[in-house]
N, C-alpha and C positions, 0 to 999 in steps of 0.2 A: 538370404537372411532367414535364420531359423525363428521359430516361434519364441524361443527363450530370448533371443536378441531383440525381437520386436517388443516383447513385454518389458525388457530392461529399458529400451529407448522410451517407451510410453511412460514408464515410471519416472524417468529423468525429466521428461517434458512436464508431467504433472507436478513434480517438485518445483520446477522452475516457475510454473504458473502460480503455484501457491505462494512462493516467495514474492512474486510480483504483486499479487493481490494484497499480501500483508504490507508490503512497502507502500502501495497506493493508499491503503487504509490509514497508515500512520501519517503519510504526507497530508492527506485530506484533514485528518484530525489536527495536525499542527497548523494548517492554514486556518481552520475554524477558530482555534485558540488565538491565533495572531489577529484575526479580524475582531474577535470579541475584545481583546486587549486594546486594540486601536479605538474601538467604539467607546470603551470605558474611559480611555484617556480623553476623548473629545468631550464627554459628559463632564469630566472633572475640570477641564479647561474652560468650559462655557460658564 
């Protein structure tokens, strides 16, 4: 495997990791919003 191929593969892995990090951040944000919504509903119901 040449240096160019190694660099190309590394860039692909970096891009995949960046996409995963972005996905995890968005998922965590959605879960936080869902929890806040559920807590607000409990306060209104009480």
